[in-house]
Backbone as numpy.savetxt, mean C-alpha at the origin, in Angstrom:
# Nx Ny Nz CAx CAy CAz Cx Cy Cz
-17.46 -10.84 4.56 -18.27 -9.64 4.56 -17.41 -8.38 4.56
-16.31 -8.41 5.37 -15.42 -7.26 5.41 -14.79 -6.99 4.06
-14.49 -8.08 3.34 -13.87 -7.94 2.03 -14.82 -7.25 1.05
-16.10 -7.53 1.16 -17.08 -6.88 0.29 -17.17 -5.39 0.59
-17.11 -5.04 1.87 -17.15 -3.62 2.23 -15.91 -2.88 1.74
-14.78 -3.52 1.84 -13.55 -2.90 1.35 -13.59 -2.76 -0.17
-14.11 -3.76 -0.85 -14.25 -3.67 -2.31 -15.19 -2.54 -2.70
-16.29 -2.38 -1.99 -17.23 -1.29 -2.24 -16.56 0.06 -1.98
-15.76 0.14 -0.91 -15.01 1.35 -0.60 -14.03 1.69 -1.72
-13.34 0.67 -2.24 -12.38 0.90 -3.32 -13.09 1.33 -4.61
-14.24 0.78 -4.90 -14.99 1.18 -6.09 -15.45 2.63 -5.96
-15.96 3.00 -4.79 -16.38 4.40 -4.57 -15.18 5.35 -4.70
-14.05 4.96 -4.14 -12.85 5.78 -4.25 -12.38 5.95 -5.68
-12.48 4.89 -6.48 -12.06 5.01 -7.88 -13.02 5.88 -8.68
-14.30 5.81 -8.38 -15.26 6.70 -9.07 -14.98 8.15 -8.71
-14.71 8.42 -7.44 -14.39 9.79 -7.03 -13.10 10.25 -7.69
-12.10 9.38 -7.76 -10.82 9.77 -8.38 -10.99 10.11 -9.85
-11.87 9.41 -10.54 -12.06 9.67 -11.97 -12.93 10.90 -12.20
-13.94 11.09 -11.38 -14.93 12.13 -11.64 -14.58 13.50 -11.07
-13.70 13.58 -10.10 -13.40 14.86 -9.47 -12.55 15.73 -10.40
-12.71 17.03 -10.27 -11.95 17.99 -11.08 -10.68 18.46 -10.39
-10.64 18.35 -9.07 -9.49 18.78 -8.29 -8.45 17.66 -8.26
-7.22 17.98 -8.64 -6.18 16.95 -8.71 -5.79 16.42 -7.33
-5.75 17.28 -6.33 -5.41 16.82 -4.98 -6.46 15.83 -4.47
-7.73 16.12 -4.71 -8.80 15.20 -4.30 -8.66 13.87 -5.01
-8.27 13.92 -6.27 -8.07 12.69 -7.03 -6.92 11.87 -6.47
-5.83 12.52 -6.10 -4.68 11.83 -5.51 -5.06 11.21 -4.17
-5.82 11.93 -3.36 -6.25 11.40 -2.07 -7.17 10.20 -2.26
-8.04 10.26 -3.27 -8.92 9.11 -3.55 -8.11 7.90 -3.99
-7.08 8.13 -4.79 -6.22 7.02 -5.19 -5.50 6.41 -4.00
-5.08 7.25 -3.06 -4.41 6.70 -1.88 -5.40 5.92 -1.01
-6.65 6.34 -0.99 -7.66 5.58 -0.24 -7.88 4.21 -0.88
-7.82 4.14 -2.21 -7.94 2.86 -2.90 -6.78 1.94 -2.52
-5.57 2.48 -2.49 -4.41 1.69 -2.08 -4.50 1.22 -0.65
-5.04 2.08 0.23 -5.24 1.67 1.63 -6.25 0.53 1.70
-7.31 0.62 0.91 -8.30 -0.46 0.87 -7.69 -1.76 0.39
-6.83 -1.67 -0.62 -6.17 -2.88 -1.12 -5.26 -3.48 -0.06
-4.58 -2.61 0.68 -3.72 -3.10 1.76 -4.54 -3.80 2.85
-5.69 -3.24 3.19 -6.56 -3.88 4.17 -7.10 -5.21 3.64
-7.39 -5.27 2.34 -7.85 -6.53 1.75 -6.76 -7.60 1.85
-5.51 -7.20 1.62 -4.41 -8.15 1.77 -4.30 -8.65 3.21
-4.53 -7.77 4.18 -4.49 -8.19 5.58 -5.60 -9.19 5.89
-6.79 -8.94 5.36 -7.91 -9.86 5.60 -7.64 -11.21 4.95
-6.98 -11.20 3.79 -6.68 -12.44 3.08 -5.42 -13.13 3.61
-4.93 -12.68 4.78 -3.77 -13.29 5.46 -2.48 -13.18 4.64
-2.28 -12.02 4.02 -1.05 -11.76 3.29 -0.43 -10.45 3.80
0.11 -10.45 5.04 0.63 -9.20 5.59 1.85 -8.67 4.86
2.63 -9.56 4.25 3.81 -9.09 3.52 3.39 -8.27 2.31
2.35 -8.70 1.60 1.85 -7.92 0.47 1.21 -6.62 0.94
0.58 -6.63 2.10 -0.02 -5.41 2.64 1.06 -4.37 2.94
2.17 -4.82 3.49 3.26 -3.89 3.79 3.86 -3.33 2.51
4.08 -4.19 1.52 4.61 -3.73 0.23 3.65 -2.73 -0.40
2.35 -3.02 -0.34 1.35 -2.12 -0.92 1.38 -0.76 -0.22
1.52 -0.76 1.11 1.59 0.52 1.82 2.83 1.30 1.46
3.97 0.63 1.34 5.20 1.33 0.97 5.07 1.94 -0.42
4.59 1.16 -1.38 4.42 1.66 -2.73 3.40 2.79 -2.75
2.33 2.64 -2.00 1.28 3.66 -1.97 1.80 4.97 -1.40
2.56 4.89 -0.32 3.10 6.10 0.29 4.05 6.80 -0.67
4.92 6.04 -1.33 5.82 6.65 -2.31 5.06 7.30 -3.44
4.06 6.61 -3.96 3.30 7.16 -5.09 2.51 8.40 -4.69
1.92 8.40 -3.51 1.16 9.56 -3.07 2.08 10.77 -2.89
3.24 10.55 -2.30 4.18 11.66 -2.13 4.60 12.23 -3.48
4.91 11.37 -4.41 5.34 11.84 -5.73 4.19 12.51 -6.47
2.99 11.95 -6.40 1.86 12.56 -7.09 1.48 13.91 -6.48
1.56 14.03 -5.17 1.27 15.33 -4.55 2.34 16.34 -4.94
3.58 15.90 -5.00 4.66 16.79 -5.44 4.43 17.24 -6.87
4.03 16.32 -7.73 3.77 16.68 -9.13 2.58 17.62 -9.24
1.59 17.44 -8.38 0.42 18.31 -8.41 0.75 19.71 -7.88
1.55 19.78 -6.84 1.92 21.08 -6.29 2.77 21.86 -7.28
3.60 21.19 -8.06 4.42 21.88 -9.05 3.58 22.53 -10.14
2.33 22.15 -10.26 1.45 22.76 -11.26 0.87 24.08 -10.75
1.32 24.52 -9.57 0.85 25.77 -8.96 -0.66 25.79 -8.77
-1.21 24.68 -8.37 -2.63 24.61 -8.06 -2.82 24.92 -6.58
-3.88 25.64 -6.24 -4.10 25.93 -4.82 -4.49 24.67 -4.06
-3.83 24.42 -2.95 -4.16 23.25 -2.16 -5.47 23.45 -1.40
-5.66 24.63 -0.87 -6.87 24.91 -0.11 -7.56 26.10 -0.77
-8.72 25.84 -1.32 -9.48 26.91 -1.95 -10.21 27.69 -0.86
-10.59 28.91 -1.18 -11.31 29.74 -0.22 -12.60 29.06 0.20
-12.82 28.97 1.49 -14.04 28.39 2.01 -14.02 26.87 2.13
-12.95 26.21 1.68 -12.89 24.75 1.76 -12.00 24.26 2.88
-11.40 25.13 3.67 -10.50 24.68 4.71 -11.24 23.88 5.76
-12.50 24.25 6.06 -13.27 23.50 7.04 -13.58 22.09 6.53
-13.98 22.00 5.27 -14.25 20.69 4.66 -12.99 19.83 4.63
-11.85 20.44 4.23 -10.60 19.69 4.17 -10.17 19.20 5.55
-10.32 20.03 6.56 -9.93 19.64 7.91 -10.83 18.53 8.45
-12.13 18.68 8.27 -13.06 17.66 8.77 -12.87 16.34 8.04
-12.71 16.39 6.71 -12.53 15.14 5.97 -11.21 14.47 6.33
-10.18 15.24 6.64 -8.91 14.66 7.07 -9.07 13.94 8.40
-9.76 14.55 9.35 -9.97 13.90 10.64 -10.85 12.67 10.51
-11.85 12.72 9.64 -12.69 11.54 9.42 -11.87 10.41 8.82
-11.02 10.72 7.84 -10.17 9.70 7.22 -9.21 9.09 8.23
-8.58 9.93 9.04 -7.64 9.42 10.05 -8.38 8.56 11.08
-9.58 8.98 11.48 -10.36 8.19 12.44 -10.74 6.84 11.86
-11.20 6.83 10.61 -11.55 5.55 9.96 -10.33 4.64 9.85
-9.18 5.22 9.53 -7.96 4.43 9.42 -7.58 3.83 10.77
-7.65 4.63 11.83 -7.28 4.12 13.15 -8.25 3.05 13.63
-9.53 3.21 13.35 -10.51 2.19 13.74 -10.26 0.90 12.98
-10.02 1.01 11.66 -9.74 -0.19 10.86 -8.45 -0.85 11.31
-7.43 -0.05 11.62 -6.17 -0.62 12.09 -6.35 -1.32 13.44
-7.17 -0.75 14.32 -7.43 -1.38 15.61 -8.05 -2.77 15.43
-9.09 -2.85 14.59 -9.75 -4.14 14.39 -8.86 -5.13 13.64
-8.05 -4.62 12.71 -7.15 -5.51 11.97 -6.06 -6.06 12.89
-5.50 -5.22 13.73 -4.45 -5.68 14.64 -5.00 -6.59 15.72
-6.26 -6.41 16.08 -6.88 -7.28 17.08 -7.06 -8.70 16.54
-7.18 -8.85 15.24 -7.39 -10.16 14.62 -6.10 -10.94 14.40
-4.96 -10.30 14.57 -3.69 -11.00 14.37 -3.51 -12.07 15.44
-2.91 -13.19 15.08 -2.70 -14.25 16.08 -1.61 -13.86 17.08
-1.55 -14.62 18.16 -0.53 -14.42 19.18 0.83 -14.66 18.53
1.82 -13.88 18.94 3.14 -13.99 18.36 3.69 -15.41 18.53
4.17 -15.98 17.44 4.76 -17.31 17.46 3.76 -18.42 17.22
2.49 -18.11 17.15 1.47 -19.15 16.92 1.18 -19.21 15.42
1.42 -20.37 14.79 1.16 -20.47 13.35 -0.32 -20.32 13.04
-0.63 -19.61 11.96 -2.01 -19.35 11.59 -2.57 -20.49 10.76
-1.76 -21.01 9.85 -2.25 -22.05 8.94 -1.43 -23.32 9.09
-1.95 -24.40 8.53 -1.27 -25.69 8.61 0.08 -25.65 7.89
0.15 -24.90 6.79 1.40 -24.86 6.03 2.52 -24.23 6.86
2.16 -23.32 7.74 3.18 -22.72 8.60 3.80 -23.77 9.52
2.97 -24.65 10.05 3.49 -25.72 10.91 4.40 -26.65 10.12
4.05 -26.92 8.87 4.89 -27.76 8.01 6.23 -27.09 7.73
6.20 -25.80 7.44 7.45 -25.07 7.20 8.36 -25.13 8.43
7.78 -24.91 9.59 8.58 -24.88 10.82 9.10 -26.27 11.17
8.27 -27.30 10.97 8.66 -28.66 11.37 9.75 -29.24 10.47
9.61 -29.06 9.16 10.57 -29.75 8.28 11.23 -28.81 7.28
11.23 -27.53 7.56 11.80 -26.57 6.62 13.31 -26.69 6.45
14.00 -26.88 7.55 15.46 -26.92 7.46 15.94 -28.23 6.86
15.24 -29.33 7.11 15.67 -30.60 6.52 15.43 -30.62 5.02
14.28 -30.10 4.57 13.94 -30.14 3.14 14.78 -29.17 2.32
15.16 -28.04 2.92 15.87 -27.03 2.13 17.38 -27.11 2.27
17.88 -27.52 3.41 19.32 -27.59 3.63 19.91 -26.30 4.18
19.09 -25.30 4.42 19.58 -24.05 5.00 19.75 -24.21 6.50
20.62 -23.37 7.09 20.85 -23.43 8.52 19.89 -22.55 9.30
19.19 -21.66 8.61 18.28 -20.72 9.25 16.88 -20.96 8.70
15.88 -21.06 9.55 14.51 -21.35 9.11 13.91 -20.18 8.32
14.26 -18.95 8.71 13.74 -17.78 7.98 14.28 -17.76 6.56
15.56 -18.04 6.41 16.15 -18.10 5.08 15.56 -19.24 4.28
15.31 -20.36 4.90 14.73 -21.50 4.21 13.34 -21.17 3.67
12.54 -20.52 4.48 11.19 -20.18 4.03 11.23 -19.11 2.95
12.06 -18.08 3.14 12.10 -16.98 2.17 12.69 -17.39 0.83
13.76 -18.15 0.85 14.47 -18.44 -0.40 14.09 -19.76 -1.05
13.50 -20.68 -0.29 13.18 -21.97 -0.88 11.68 -22.15 -1.12
10.89 -21.91 -0.09 9.46 -22.16 -0.21 8.70 -20.98 -0.82
9.15 -19.78 -0.57 8.40 -18.60 -1.01 9.20 -17.76 -1.98
9.98 -18.37 -2.84 10.84 -17.60 -3.73 10.05 -16.84 -4.79
8.94 -17.38 -5.28 8.15 -16.64 -6.27 7.47 -15.43 -5.63
7.07 -15.56 -4.39 6.49 -14.44 -3.69 7.53 -13.32 -3.52
8.74 -13.68 -3.15 9.81 -12.69 -3.01 10.13 -12.04 -4.36
10.12 -12.83 -5.42 10.36 -12.29 -6.75 9.28 -11.28 -7.13
8.03 -11.58 -6.80 6.93 -10.65 -7.09 7.08 -9.37 -6.28
7.50 -9.48 -5.02 7.69 -8.28 -4.20 8.81 -7.41 -4.76
9.89 -8.02 -5.19 10.98 -7.26 -5.78 10.52 -6.59 -7.07
9.71 -7.28 -7.87 9.19 -6.69 -9.11 8.29 -5.50 -8.81
7.46 -5.58 -7.76 6.60 -4.45 -7.39 7.44 -3.26 -6.94
8.45 -3.51 -6.11 9.32 -2.42 -5.67 10.09 -1.81 -6.84
10.55 -2.63 -7.76 11.25 -2.13 -8.94 10.33 -1.26 -9.79
9.09 -1.70 -9.98 8.12 -0.91 -10.76 7.83 0.41 -10.06
7.75 0.41 -8.73 7.52 1.66 -8.00 8.69 2.61 -8.15
9.90 2.09 -8.09 11.08 2.94 -8.25 11.14 3.51 -9.66
10.86 2.70 -10.67 10.85 3.19 -12.05 9.78 4.26 -12.23
8.60 4.05 -11.61 7.54 5.05 -11.68 7.94 6.36 -11.03
8.59 6.28 -9.87 9.05 7.50 -9.19 10.08 8.22 -10.04
11.02 7.49 -10.60 12.04 8.12 -11.45 11.43 8.73 -12.70
10.41 8.11 -13.25 9.76 8.67 -14.43 9.03 9.96 -14.11
8.49 10.08 -12.89 7.75 11.29 -12.53 8.69 12.43 -12.16
9.77 12.15 -11.43 10.61 13.24 -10.94 11.75 13.61 -11.89
11.86 12.93 -13.01 12.97 13.26 -13.92 12.75 14.64 -14.53
13.82 15.26 -14.91 13.76 16.56 -15.55 13.44 16.35 -17.03
12.57 17.19 -17.55 12.23 17.08 -18.96 12.86 18.23 -19.73
13.02 18.04 -21.00 13.60 19.07 -21.85 15.05 18.77 -22.16
15.64 19.65 -22.92 17.04 19.47 -23.31 17.97 19.78 -22.15
19.05 19.06 -22.13 20.08 19.33 -21.13 20.86 20.56 -21.58
21.22 21.38 -20.62 21.98 22.59 -20.94 23.41 22.21 -21.31
23.82 22.70 -22.47 25.18 22.41 -22.93 26.12 23.44 -22.35
27.29 22.99 -21.87 28.25 23.95 -21.31 29.41 24.16 -22.21
């Protein structure tokens, strides 16, 4: 049920991002979509993907806000400061409430959540040959997941470099 609500939240955020005329509002809506995706990853028991999504989202939002501010657009229009302040507090409150419930659902530290975790811990070092169980899980059992995370981070870095690069001819000396 929570996943359906998050999906509905992400759909509403994407409609707002597409339909709004203000670029800052559009960037904030996109960041809300990324936050929803991160929460969906937490519900689906993929905290590593949720962390990667948050890192990429924070980088993208910072770069997009920087690109928007360089267009000399007013951040706060006359008469909208009250709306901006109230909506910011509402967003922060919703985030803290969602984070509270998400963190409350996490298992006790050291307690495996799924059966596969028990299998990794019980026979991970014998099957892989590594001396460290964390290395065995990361490099032997979950190597495609790590490869996907590296690909996401690489794509985020390329996107950041594409946005902040200088355009035009280089000055000849």
